[in-house]
N, C-alpha and C positions, 0 to 999 in steps of 0.2 A: 504494500500500500504506500503510495507516495506521501511524503511529508508536505505540510503546508506551513508557511510562516507569514508574518506581517512585515511590511516595509513602509517607510515614509520616503517619498520622493520630494525633492526640494521645490519642484515646480507644480506639485499637485496640492493646491490650496485655493481657498476662496476667502471672502471677507470674514468668514467664521473661523478659519484656521486650516490646519493641515488635514488632508483626507488620506487615511491609510489604504494600502492595497494588500491583497492576498496573493501570494506566489505559491504555486504548486510545483513540487519537484518534478523535473523532466518535461513540464508543459511550458511552451513558449509564451512569454509575456506575463502580465499581471492583471489583476482585476480590482480596480478602485472600488471601495465600499461606498457607493453613491446611492444605495437604496434602490428599491424597485416599487413600481406602482405610482399612481398619480400623486398621492400625498406623502411619498417617501422623501426623505432628506438625506444628504450625505452624512456619514459619520465624521466627527471631528475629534482629533486627539491632541489638541492644543493650539493656541494662537502663536506660540513661539516654537522655533525649531527644537530647542532643548526639551521643552515639555512634550512635544510630539514624539521625539526620539526616546525619551524616558518611558512614556506610556507604551510605545512599541516594544521596548526591551522587556517591560513587565509582562505584556501579553504573550510574547514569545517564550518567556520563562515559564509561564503557566502551561505552555505546550511542551515543556521540557527541552526547549531549544536554547543553546548558547549562541554567542556571536559567530563562532566557526560554523555551526549548523546553518544559521541564516545565510551566511556567505555562500556555503555550498549549495543550498537550495536556490538562492537567487542566481548564482552562476549557471546552474543547470537549466534555468528558465531562459537564459540568454543564448543557449546553443540551439542550433537547428538540427 
């Protein structure tokens, strides 16, 4: 079963803050957590880069993932 992780991209934000993405090991690309449906709104994990990154680390930690795991998963999503 492929692992998934969260990432924060520097350019993925709006006036409310940074929007996290989900990355799945071995699958190309990422999926921003923008919500689905007419009344859905994007997830926001902080107005500052530091807050968003800290929240991202905490959520990945809940999945049992360290920094090296996140790097491996993210790199695997960049390969074709």
